[in-house]
Short mmCIF file of the C-alpha atoms (twelve columns), coordinates in Angstrom:
data_MODEL
# 
_entry.id   MODEL 
# 
loop_
_atom_site.group_PDB 
_atom_site.id 
_atom_site.type_symbol 
_atom_site.label_atom_id 
_atom_site.label_alt_id 
_atom_site.label_comp_id 
_atom_site.label_asym_id 
_atom_site.label_seq_id 
_atom_site.Cartn_x 
_atom_site.Cartn_y 
_atom_site.Cartn_z 
_atom_site.pdbx_PDB_model_num 
ATOM 1   C CA . UNK A 1   -14.221 -7.146  40.657 1 
ATOM 2   C CA . UNK A 2   -12.380 -9.052  37.920 1 
ATOM 3   C CA . UNK A 3   -12.450 -12.838 38.253 1 
ATOM 4   C CA . UNK A 4   -9.056  -14.486 37.836 1 
ATOM 5   C CA . UNK A 5   -9.573  -17.718 35.891 1 
ATOM 6   C CA . UNK A 6   -5.923  -18.519 35.232 1 
ATOM 7   C CA . UNK A 7   -2.455  -17.154 35.819 1 
ATOM 8   C CA . UNK A 8   -2.909  -14.976 32.737 1 
ATOM 9   C CA . UNK A 9   -6.605  -14.251 32.274 1 
ATOM 10  C CA . UNK A 10  -9.152  -12.090 34.059 1 
ATOM 11  C CA . UNK A 11  -12.872 -11.895 33.292 1 
ATOM 12  C CA . UNK A 12  -14.546 -8.604  34.186 1 
ATOM 13  C CA . UNK A 13  -17.434 -9.301  36.564 1 
ATOM 14  C CA . UNK A 14  -18.867 -5.852  35.880 1 
ATOM 15  C CA . UNK A 15  -17.327 -4.974  32.498 1 
ATOM 16  C CA . UNK A 16  -16.065 -1.397  32.250 1 
ATOM 17  C CA . UNK A 17  -17.266 0.718   29.359 1 
ATOM 18  C CA . UNK A 18  -15.113 2.532   26.852 1 
ATOM 19  C CA . UNK A 19  -16.536 5.973   27.573 1 
ATOM 20  C CA . UNK A 20  -14.732 7.829   24.790 1 
ATOM 21  C CA . UNK A 21  -11.763 7.487   22.468 1 
ATOM 22  C CA . UNK A 22  -9.797  9.476   19.906 1 
ATOM 23  C CA . UNK A 23  -7.135  9.090   17.249 1 
ATOM 24  C CA . UNK A 24  -4.757  11.561  15.596 1 
ATOM 25  C CA . UNK A 25  -2.385  10.722  12.740 1 
ATOM 26  C CA . UNK A 26  0.200   12.265  10.445 1 
ATOM 27  C CA . UNK A 27  0.336   13.065  6.749  1 
ATOM 28  C CA . UNK A 28  1.383   9.686   5.362  1 
ATOM 29  C CA . UNK A 29  -1.182  7.896   7.516  1 
ATOM 30  C CA . UNK A 30  -3.897  10.276  6.319  1 
ATOM 31  C CA . UNK A 31  -3.116  9.234   2.743  1 
ATOM 32  C CA . UNK A 32  -3.592  5.525   3.447  1 
ATOM 33  C CA . UNK A 33  -6.732  3.361   3.638  1 
ATOM 34  C CA . UNK A 34  -7.402  4.359   7.272  1 
ATOM 35  C CA . UNK A 35  -7.072  8.114   6.715  1 
ATOM 36  C CA . UNK A 36  -10.811 8.815   6.705  1 
ATOM 37  C CA . UNK A 37  -11.329 7.237   10.126 1 
ATOM 38  C CA . UNK A 38  -9.019  9.353   12.278 1 
ATOM 39  C CA . UNK A 39  -10.462 12.197  14.356 1 
ATOM 40  C CA . UNK A 40  -7.693  14.520  13.241 1 
ATOM 41  C CA . UNK A 41  -4.772  14.398  10.827 1 
ATOM 42  C CA . UNK A 42  -1.782  16.737  10.664 1 
ATOM 43  C CA . UNK A 43  0.137   17.512  7.487  1 
ATOM 44  C CA . UNK A 44  3.081   19.038  9.376  1 
ATOM 45  C CA . UNK A 45  5.359   16.293  10.659 1 
ATOM 46  C CA . UNK A 46  6.634   18.634  13.373 1 
ATOM 47  C CA . UNK A 47  3.087   19.299  14.651 1 
ATOM 48  C CA . UNK A 48  3.999   22.963  14.910 1 
ATOM 49  C CA . UNK A 49  7.052   22.291  17.087 1 
ATOM 50  C CA . UNK A 50  10.821  22.654  16.530 1 
ATOM 51  C CA . UNK A 51  11.882  18.993  16.806 1 
ATOM 52  C CA . UNK A 52  10.444  15.570  15.994 1 
ATOM 53  C CA . UNK A 53  10.389  14.643  19.668 1 
ATOM 54  C CA . UNK A 54  8.490   17.787  20.656 1 
ATOM 55  C CA . UNK A 55  6.179   17.116  17.750 1 
ATOM 56  C CA . UNK A 56  5.348   13.678  19.118 1 
ATOM 57  C CA . UNK A 57  4.617   15.181  22.522 1 
ATOM 58  C CA . UNK A 58  2.198   17.566  20.822 1 
ATOM 59  C CA . UNK A 59  0.650   14.604  18.993 1 
ATOM 60  C CA . UNK A 60  -0.125  12.635  22.156 1 
ATOM 61  C CA . UNK A 61  -1.336  15.792  23.900 1 
ATOM 62  C CA . UNK A 62  -3.837  16.494  21.122 1 
ATOM 63  C CA . UNK A 63  -5.086  12.923  21.189 1 
ATOM 64  C CA . UNK A 64  -5.851  12.792  24.903 1 
ATOM 65  C CA . UNK A 65  -7.425  16.247  24.732 1 
ATOM 66  C CA . UNK A 66  -9.661  15.061  21.898 1 
ATOM 67  C CA . UNK A 67  -10.741 11.937  23.794 1 
ATOM 68  C CA . UNK A 68  -11.596 14.043  26.843 1 
ATOM 69  C CA . UNK A 69  -13.602 16.487  24.733 1 
ATOM 70  C CA . UNK A 70  -15.474 13.716  22.898 1 
ATOM 71  C CA . UNK A 71  -16.512 12.268  26.253 1 
ATOM 72  C CA . UNK A 72  -17.874 15.601  27.484 1 
ATOM 73  C CA . UNK A 73  -15.251 15.631  30.204 1 
ATOM 74  C CA . UNK A 74  -12.513 17.840  31.612 1 
ATOM 75  C CA . UNK A 75  -9.060  16.613  32.716 1 
ATOM 76  C CA . UNK A 76  -10.140 16.702  36.356 1 
ATOM 77  C CA . UNK A 77  -12.713 13.993  35.620 1 
ATOM 78  C CA . UNK A 78  -9.955  11.486  34.811 1 
ATOM 79  C CA . UNK A 79  -8.784  9.664   37.941 1 
ATOM 80  C CA . UNK A 80  -5.679  8.005   36.482 1 
ATOM 81  C CA . UNK A 81  -3.969  7.404   33.181 1 
ATOM 82  C CA . UNK A 82  -1.590  4.815   31.769 1 
ATOM 83  C CA . UNK A 83  0.736   6.060   29.062 1 
ATOM 84  C CA . UNK A 84  3.958   5.217   27.314 1 
ATOM 85  C CA . UNK A 85  5.690   5.467   23.947 1 
ATOM 86  C CA . UNK A 86  8.817   4.306   22.112 1 
ATOM 87  C CA . UNK A 87  11.282  6.973   23.188 1 
ATOM 88  C CA . UNK A 88  13.772  6.741   26.058 1 
ATOM 89  C CA . UNK A 89  12.163  7.574   29.388 1 
ATOM 90  C CA . UNK A 90  8.811   7.769   27.530 1 
ATOM 91  C CA . UNK A 91  9.420   11.464  26.934 1 
ATOM 92  C CA . UNK A 92  6.539   11.855  24.498 1 
ATOM 93  C CA . UNK A 93  4.143   10.933  27.279 1 
ATOM 94  C CA . UNK A 94  5.836   12.767  30.106 1 
ATOM 95  C CA . UNK A 95  6.326   16.051  28.282 1 
ATOM 96  C CA . UNK A 96  3.132   15.809  26.265 1 
ATOM 97  C CA . UNK A 97  0.789   14.977  29.144 1 
ATOM 98  C CA . UNK A 98  2.298   16.848  32.085 1 
ATOM 99  C CA . UNK A 99  -0.060  19.825  31.780 1 
ATOM 100 C CA . UNK A 100 -3.148  17.646  32.255 1 
ATOM 101 C CA . UNK A 101 -2.155  17.080  35.921 1 
ATOM 102 C CA . UNK A 102 -3.736  13.611  35.913 1 
ATOM 103 C CA . UNK A 103 -2.144  10.948  38.178 1 
ATOM 104 C CA . UNK A 104 -0.102  8.850   35.770 1 
ATOM 105 C CA . UNK A 105 1.388   5.382   35.518 1 
ATOM 106 C CA . UNK A 106 4.190   5.370   32.950 1 
ATOM 107 C CA . UNK A 107 4.396   2.061   31.080 1 
ATOM 108 C CA . UNK A 108 6.566   0.573   28.358 1 
ATOM 109 C CA . UNK A 109 5.561   -2.298  26.130 1 
ATOM 110 C CA . UNK A 110 6.887   -1.022  22.800 1 
ATOM 111 C CA . UNK A 111 4.155   -1.578  20.188 1 
ATOM 112 C CA . UNK A 112 2.088   -3.546  22.745 1 
ATOM 113 C CA . UNK A 113 1.647   -0.407  24.862 1 
ATOM 114 C CA . UNK A 114 -2.007  0.209   23.969 1 
ATOM 115 C CA . UNK A 115 -3.125  -3.306  24.859 1 
ATOM 116 C CA . UNK A 116 -1.046  -3.159  28.045 1 
ATOM 117 C CA . UNK A 117 -2.477  0.214   29.055 1 
ATOM 118 C CA . UNK A 118 -6.012  -0.801  28.157 1 
ATOM 119 C CA . UNK A 119 -5.709  -4.034  30.143 1 
ATOM 120 C CA . UNK A 120 -4.380  -2.235  33.225 1 
ATOM 121 C CA . UNK A 121 -6.946  0.553   32.974 1 
ATOM 122 C CA . UNK A 122 -9.745  -2.016  32.658 1 
ATOM 123 C CA . UNK A 123 -8.604  -3.934  35.723 1 
ATOM 124 C CA . UNK A 124 -8.316  -0.723  37.708 1 
ATOM 125 C CA . UNK A 125 -11.783 0.480   36.703 1 
ATOM 126 C CA . UNK A 126 -13.393 -2.912  37.334 1 
ATOM 127 C CA . UNK A 127 -11.783 -3.109  40.779 1 
ATOM 128 C CA . UNK A 128 -13.449 0.119   41.858 1 
ATOM 129 C CA . UNK A 129 -10.131 1.861   42.503 1 
ATOM 130 C CA . UNK A 130 -10.447 3.951   39.381 1 
ATOM 131 C CA . UNK A 131 -13.523 5.712   38.109 1 
ATOM 132 C CA . UNK A 132 -12.532 7.072   34.734 1 
ATOM 133 C CA . UNK A 133 -9.111  5.819   33.634 1 
ATOM 134 C CA . UNK A 134 -7.298  6.709   30.410 1 
ATOM 135 C CA . UNK A 135 -4.922  4.635   28.287 1 
ATOM 136 C CA . UNK A 136 -2.930  6.578   25.704 1 
ATOM 137 C CA . UNK A 137 0.144   6.077   23.533 1 
ATOM 138 C CA . UNK A 138 1.897   7.438   20.457 1 
ATOM 139 C CA . UNK A 139 4.702   6.911   17.969 1 
ATOM 140 C CA . UNK A 140 6.394   9.088   15.364 1 
ATOM 141 C CA . UNK A 141 8.343   7.875   12.337 1 
ATOM 142 C CA . UNK A 142 11.125  10.444  12.552 1 
ATOM 143 C CA . UNK A 143 11.709  10.282  16.322 1 
ATOM 144 C CA . UNK A 144 11.716  6.465   16.252 1 
ATOM 145 C CA . UNK A 145 14.136  6.301   13.326 1 
ATOM 146 C CA . UNK A 146 16.525  8.644   15.109 1 
ATOM 147 C CA . UNK A 147 16.464  6.542   18.279 1 
ATOM 148 C CA . UNK A 148 16.323  2.982   16.999 1 
ATOM 149 C CA . UNK A 149 17.998  3.093   13.574 1 
ATOM 150 C CA . UNK A 150 19.559  6.095   11.821 1 
ATOM 151 C CA . UNK A 151 18.634  9.787   11.564 1 
ATOM 152 C CA . UNK A 152 16.710  10.458  8.360  1 
ATOM 153 C CA . UNK A 153 19.591  12.527  6.969  1 
ATOM 154 C CA . UNK A 154 21.730  9.368   6.939  1 
ATOM 155 C CA . UNK A 155 19.691  8.053   4.004  1 
ATOM 156 C CA . UNK A 156 19.899  4.383   4.992  1 
ATOM 157 C CA . UNK A 157 18.337  1.754   2.727  1 
ATOM 158 C CA . UNK A 158 15.515  -0.206  4.342  1 
ATOM 159 C CA . UNK A 159 15.257  -3.974  3.881  1 
ATOM 160 C CA . UNK A 160 12.125  -5.649  2.415  1 
ATOM 161 C CA . UNK A 161 11.165  -6.997  5.870  1 
ATOM 162 C CA . UNK A 162 11.400  -3.561  7.514  1 
ATOM 163 C CA . UNK A 163 8.256   -1.797  8.725  1 
ATOM 164 C CA . UNK A 164 7.342   1.892   8.755  1 
ATOM 165 C CA . UNK A 165 6.842   3.412   12.203 1 
ATOM 166 C CA . UNK A 166 3.513   5.236   12.133 1 
ATOM 167 C CA . UNK A 167 3.102   8.849   13.164 1 
ATOM 168 C CA . UNK A 168 -0.103  8.355   15.094 1 
ATOM 169 C CA . UNK A 169 -1.675  8.248   18.532 1 
ATOM 170 C CA . UNK A 170 -4.715  6.730   20.222 1 
ATOM 171 C CA . UNK A 171 -6.434  7.397   23.544 1 
ATOM 172 C CA . UNK A 172 -9.198  5.498   25.348 1 
ATOM 173 C CA . UNK A 173 -11.089 6.596   28.463 1 
ATOM 174 C CA . UNK A 174 -12.743 3.848   30.509 1 
ATOM 175 C CA . UNK A 175 -15.581 4.280   32.981 1 
ATOM 176 C CA . UNK A 176 -17.627 1.965   35.208 1 
ATOM 177 C CA . UNK A 177 -20.162 -0.118  33.285 1 
ATOM 178 C CA . UNK A 178 -22.514 2.074   31.265 1 
ATOM 179 C CA . UNK A 179 -22.792 1.379   27.528 1 
ATOM 180 C CA . UNK A 180 -20.922 -0.388  24.721 1 
ATOM 181 C CA . UNK A 181 -18.150 -0.952  23.936 1 
ATOM 182 C CA . UNK A 182 -17.361 -3.110  26.983 1 
ATOM 183 C CA . UNK A 183 -14.037 -4.638  28.025 1 
ATOM 184 C CA . UNK A 184 -15.030 -8.161  28.986 1 
ATOM 185 C CA . UNK A 185 -11.683 -9.852  29.662 1 
ATOM 186 C CA . UNK A 186 -7.937  -9.460  29.423 1 
ATOM 187 C CA . UNK A 187 -5.087  -11.929 29.087 1 
ATOM 188 C CA . UNK A 188 -1.613  -10.888 30.207 1 
ATOM 189 C CA . UNK A 189 1.115   -12.110 27.894 1 
ATOM 190 C CA . UNK A 190 4.612   -13.300 28.688 1 
ATOM 191 C CA . UNK A 191 7.975   -12.454 27.140 1 
ATOM 192 C CA . UNK A 192 8.630   -14.758 24.200 1 
ATOM 193 C CA . UNK A 193 12.051  -14.897 22.533 1 
ATOM 194 C CA . UNK A 194 12.855  -17.347 19.734 1 
ATOM 195 C CA . UNK A 195 16.245  -15.827 18.998 1 
ATOM 196 C CA . UNK A 196 15.484  -13.411 16.141 1 
ATOM 197 C CA . UNK A 197 18.253  -10.776 16.023 1 
ATOM 198 C CA . UNK A 198 17.362  -8.771  12.905 1 
ATOM 199 C CA . UNK A 199 15.977  -5.393  14.029 1 
ATOM 200 C CA . UNK A 200 14.661  -4.924  10.508 1 
ATOM 201 C CA . UNK A 201 12.433  -8.001  10.824 1 
ATOM 202 C CA . UNK A 202 10.374  -7.279  13.912 1 
ATOM 203 C CA . UNK A 203 7.354   -9.126  12.523 1 
ATOM 204 C CA . UNK A 204 9.229   -12.414 12.827 1 
ATOM 205 C CA . UNK A 205 10.327  -11.542 16.363 1 
ATOM 206 C CA . UNK A 206 6.819   -10.568 17.512 1 
ATOM 207 C CA . UNK A 207 4.656   -13.269 15.914 1 
ATOM 208 C CA . UNK A 208 5.408   -15.923 18.592 1 
ATOM 209 C CA . UNK A 209 4.307   -13.562 21.377 1 
ATOM 210 C CA . UNK A 210 1.025   -12.869 19.587 1 
ATOM 211 C CA . UNK A 211 0.505   -16.601 19.030 1 
ATOM 212 C CA . UNK A 212 1.093   -17.297 22.717 1 
ATOM 213 C CA . UNK A 213 -1.409  -14.757 24.031 1 
ATOM 214 C CA . UNK A 214 -4.119  -15.672 21.506 1 
ATOM 215 C CA . UNK A 215 -3.738  -19.389 22.268 1 
ATOM 216 C CA . UNK A 216 -3.798  -18.681 26.019 1 
ATOM 217 C CA . UNK A 217 -6.875  -16.471 25.825 1 
ATOM 218 C CA . UNK A 218 -8.833  -18.990 23.768 1 
ATOM 219 C CA . UNK A 219 -7.862  -21.849 26.087 1 
ATOM 220 C CA . UNK A 220 -8.652  -19.972 29.295 1 
ATOM 221 C CA . UNK A 221 -12.042 -18.667 28.147 1 
ATOM 222 C CA . UNK A 222 -13.129 -21.776 26.177 1 
ATOM 223 C CA . UNK A 223 -13.793 -19.525 23.188 1 
ATOM 224 C CA . UNK A 224 -13.133 -20.206 19.513 1 
ATOM 225 C CA . UNK A 225 -11.813 -17.918 16.765 1 
ATOM 226 C CA . UNK A 226 -15.298 -18.058 15.239 1 
ATOM 227 C CA . UNK A 227 -16.670 -16.273 18.332 1 
ATOM 228 C CA . UNK A 228 -14.917 -13.118 17.104 1 
ATOM 229 C CA . UNK A 229 -15.590 -10.804 14.208 1 
ATOM 230 C CA . UNK A 230 -11.937 -9.761  14.279 1 
ATOM 231 C CA . UNK A 231 -8.761  -10.902 16.025 1 
ATOM 232 C CA . UNK A 232 -6.534  -7.852  15.749 1 
ATOM 233 C CA . UNK A 233 -2.769  -7.761  16.016 1 
ATOM 234 C CA . UNK A 234 -0.480  -4.772  15.930 1 
ATOM 235 C CA . UNK A 235 1.858   -4.638  14.317 1 
ATOM 236 C CA . UNK A 236 3.145   -7.786  12.695 1 
ATOM 237 C CA . UNK A 237 3.122   -6.544  9.128  1 
ATOM 238 C CA . UNK A 238 3.259   -8.927  6.178  1 
ATOM 239 C CA . UNK A 239 5.975   -11.268 7.439  1 
ATOM 240 C CA . UNK A 240 4.749   -11.522 11.028 1 
ATOM 241 C CA . UNK A 241 1.102   -11.991 10.036 1 
ATOM 242 C CA . UNK A 242 1.937   -14.975 7.857  1 
ATOM 243 C CA . UNK A 243 4.064   -16.469 10.624 1 
ATOM 244 C CA . UNK A 244 1.290   -15.968 13.199 1 
ATOM 245 C CA . UNK A 245 -1.229  -17.873 11.092 1 
ATOM 246 C CA . UNK A 246 1.265   -20.713 10.594 1 
ATOM 247 C CA . UNK A 247 2.270   -20.872 14.272 1 
ATOM 248 C CA . UNK A 248 -1.333  -21.140 15.458 1 
ATOM 249 C CA . UNK A 249 -2.189  -23.736 12.864 1 
ATOM 250 C CA . UNK A 250 0.470   -25.982 14.413 1 
ATOM 251 C CA . UNK A 251 -1.667  -25.727 17.571 1 
ATOM 252 C CA . UNK A 252 -4.834  -26.587 15.605 1 
ATOM 253 C CA . UNK A 253 -6.048  -22.986 15.866 1 
ATOM 254 C CA . UNK A 254 -7.096  -21.281 12.643 1 
ATOM 255 C CA . UNK A 255 -7.613  -17.511 12.869 1 
ATOM 256 C CA . UNK A 256 -7.098  -16.838 9.162  1 
ATOM 257 C CA . UNK A 257 -10.706 -15.710 8.625  1 
ATOM 258 C CA . UNK A 258 -10.757 -13.369 11.631 1 
ATOM 259 C CA . UNK A 259 -7.215  -12.013 11.641 1 
ATOM 260 C CA . UNK A 260 -6.618  -8.319  10.971 1 
ATOM 261 C CA . UNK A 261 -3.206  -6.711  11.412 1 
ATOM 262 C CA . UNK A 262 -3.033  -2.963  11.987 1 
ATOM 263 C CA . UNK A 263 0.382   -2.829  10.345 1 
ATOM 264 C CA . UNK A 264 -1.183  -4.112  7.125  1 
ATOM 265 C CA . UNK A 265 -4.303  -1.964  7.435  1 
ATOM 266 C CA . UNK A 266 -2.580  1.402   7.907  1 
ATOM 267 C CA . UNK A 267 -0.925  1.814   4.519  1 
ATOM 268 C CA . UNK A 268 -1.424  0.828   0.899  1 
ATOM 269 C CA . UNK A 269 1.681   -1.303  0.365  1 
ATOM 270 C CA . UNK A 270 1.374   -1.019  -3.387 1 
ATOM 271 C CA . UNK A 271 1.173   2.777   -3.457 1 
ATOM 272 C CA . UNK A 272 3.085   3.759   -0.291 1 
ATOM 273 C CA . UNK A 273 6.694   2.658   0.162  1 
ATOM 274 C CA . UNK A 274 6.378   0.987   3.549  1 
ATOM 275 C CA . UNK A 275 7.786   -2.443  2.644  1 
ATOM 276 C CA . UNK A 276 6.311   -4.991  5.110  1 
ATOM 277 C CA . UNK A 277 3.741   -2.570  6.597  1 
ATOM 278 C CA . UNK A 278 3.321   -0.214  9.525  1 
ATOM 279 C CA . UNK A 279 4.474   -0.453  13.131 1 
ATOM 280 C CA . UNK A 280 4.819   1.674   16.261 1 
ATOM 281 C CA . UNK A 281 2.703   2.182   19.383 1 
ATOM 282 C CA . UNK A 282 0.463   4.613   17.543 1 
ATOM 283 C CA . UNK A 283 -0.350  2.238   14.680 1 
ATOM 284 C CA . UNK A 284 -2.615  -0.219  16.505 1 
ATOM 285 C CA . UNK A 285 -3.765  2.456   18.977 1 
ATOM 286 C CA . UNK A 286 -5.005  4.821   16.287 1 
ATOM 287 C CA . UNK A 287 -6.674  2.079   14.243 1 
ATOM 288 C CA . UNK A 288 -8.382  0.672   17.340 1 
ATOM 289 C CA . UNK A 289 -9.663  4.125   18.277 1 
ATOM 290 C CA . UNK A 290 -10.303 5.362   14.749 1 
ATOM 291 C CA . UNK A 291 -11.731 2.290   13.030 1 
ATOM 292 C CA . UNK A 292 -12.689 -0.626  15.280 1 
ATOM 293 C CA . UNK A 293 -14.291 0.949   18.348 1 
ATOM 294 C CA . UNK A 294 -16.961 2.800   16.370 1 
ATOM 295 C CA . UNK A 295 -17.958 -0.506  14.775 1 
ATOM 296 C CA . UNK A 296 -18.184 -2.253  18.149 1 
ATOM 297 C CA . UNK A 297 -20.129 0.661   19.604 1 
ATOM 298 C CA . UNK A 298 -22.799 0.573   16.895 1 
ATOM 299 C CA . UNK A 299 -22.923 -3.224  16.814 1 
ATOM 300 C CA . UNK A 300 -21.468 -3.722  13.320 1 
ATOM 301 C CA . UNK A 301 -18.833 -5.819  15.109 1 
ATOM 302 C CA . UNK A 302 -20.006 -7.768  18.151 1 
ATOM 303 C CA . UNK A 303 -16.718 -9.133  19.505 1 
ATOM 304 C CA . UNK A 304 -13.100 -8.245  18.836 1 
ATOM 305 C CA . UNK A 305 -9.871  -9.470  20.409 1 
ATOM 306 C CA . UNK A 306 -7.227  -6.734  20.431 1 
ATOM 307 C CA . UNK A 307 -3.659  -8.038  20.737 1 
ATOM 308 C CA . UNK A 308 -1.106  -5.269  20.229 1 
ATOM 309 C CA . UNK A 309 2.384   -6.789  20.140 1 
ATOM 310 C CA . UNK A 310 5.723   -5.227  20.985 1 
ATOM 311 C CA . UNK A 311 9.400   -5.926  20.326 1 
ATOM 312 C CA . UNK A 312 11.226  -5.177  23.585 1 
ATOM 313 C CA . UNK A 313 14.489  -4.169  21.978 1 
ATOM 314 C CA . UNK A 314 16.884  -1.276  22.415 1 
ATOM 315 C CA . UNK A 315 19.751  -0.037  20.295 1 
ATOM 316 C CA . UNK A 316 22.211  -0.896  23.055 1 
ATOM 317 C CA . UNK A 317 21.037  -4.508  23.288 1 
ATOM 318 C CA . UNK A 318 20.991  -4.896  19.500 1 
ATOM 319 C CA . UNK A 319 24.542  -3.581  19.191 1 
ATOM 320 C CA . UNK A 320 25.609  -6.163  21.773 1 
ATOM 321 C CA . UNK A 321 24.174  -8.941  19.636 1 
ATOM 322 C CA . UNK A 322 21.141  -9.609  21.803 1 
ATOM 323 C CA . UNK A 323 18.015  -11.198 20.357 1 
ATOM 324 C CA . UNK A 324 14.644  -9.417  20.314 1 
ATOM 325 C CA . UNK A 325 12.235  -10.496 23.074 1 
ATOM 326 C CA . UNK A 326 8.589   -9.677  22.451 1 
ATOM 327 C CA . UNK A 327 5.277   -9.528  24.295 1 
ATOM 328 C CA . UNK A 328 1.581   -9.241  23.529 1 
ATOM 329 C CA . UNK A 329 -1.496  -8.722  25.699 1 
ATOM 330 C CA . UNK A 330 -5.068  -9.562  24.696 1 
ATOM 331 C CA . UNK A 331 -8.110  -7.383  25.410 1 
ATOM 332 C CA . UNK A 332 -11.600 -8.715  24.662 1 
ATOM 333 C CA . UNK A 333 -13.891 -5.841  23.616 1 
ATOM 334 C CA . UNK A 334 -17.569 -6.467  22.972 1 
ATOM 335 C CA . UNK A 335 -20.876 -4.831  22.063 1 
ATOM 336 C CA . UNK A 336 -22.497 -7.025  24.742 1 
ATOM 337 C CA . UNK A 337 -21.685 -7.133  28.444 1 
ATOM 338 C CA . UNK A 338 -22.417 -10.847 28.912 1 
ATOM 339 C CA . UNK A 339 -19.555 -13.322 28.817 1 
ATOM 340 C CA . UNK A 340 -19.492 -16.992 27.843 1 
ATOM 341 C CA . UNK A 341 -17.609 -18.453 30.800 1 
ATOM 342 C CA . UNK A 342 -15.566 -21.627 30.870 1 
ATOM 343 C CA . UNK A 343 -17.856 -24.329 32.244 1 
ATOM 344 C CA . UNK A 344 -14.967 -26.431 33.536 1 
# 
């Protein structure tokens, strides 16, 4: 059972394994630097459906199905799943995953949803309550624009600090300890709000939450940035990534050599018109499942810290002049099952 070492952080006594994982992405994502790593890509933004929202439901459905197939499983082998997305009432998850008939916990953490789901699934598996537990999420550029900003037909001009919501999805299936990759620890973040109100500058709003959870994880586990091959955020983009580095340096923590941001990895900012980078639940989820987990599994990367970060905003709150609170959760994923514990 997980060992609680602080209010925020749990070390897995018997680290669960990431049994299988899958990623599916859209056309624009397939044309970027990460395109070759996804399990599947789809050139039709509707995913064969009649609306963007139904298309996103098809996207998340395909992703979980692929993860189940890659693990040599059937839906009945999955004991529980955690899922959420960006749309009201998490309709991508509810409509997309209903036919699997897997007991489900619906969650919402905006772009932090994959780290939240992965943390909860890991704790459930390690506790013995769950056997095989899935964490899955998605986002879609067109459905997110319609809900959070303007319908595409409006033709609004995006600011330089704006990010491009990725059409992508990732799914992870955890099992009791077997083989790498292992989830060795998780740190639960807190809501951080420094008063940013610009919905077109989410990187600035989210960076403090990422800084908080990274600082807390390192303090609680007595680890250093140099213990990691990569400290991964999602999705701060250009502006938020620079702010994160600066914020941590004020705490005498330098992650500049290890830091990777999924929002910067997804697209070629010079060739693709995405301004400050990518965002959305599916951005970090698909890059984790498409790019990083294979490298941890084969030992190319020994230790990674995955810190997906979400802006907990809504159009209603923004229109009322509210600021943008954010949150990030940290998940320590490793090729090895042993953990360097705090000796204090």
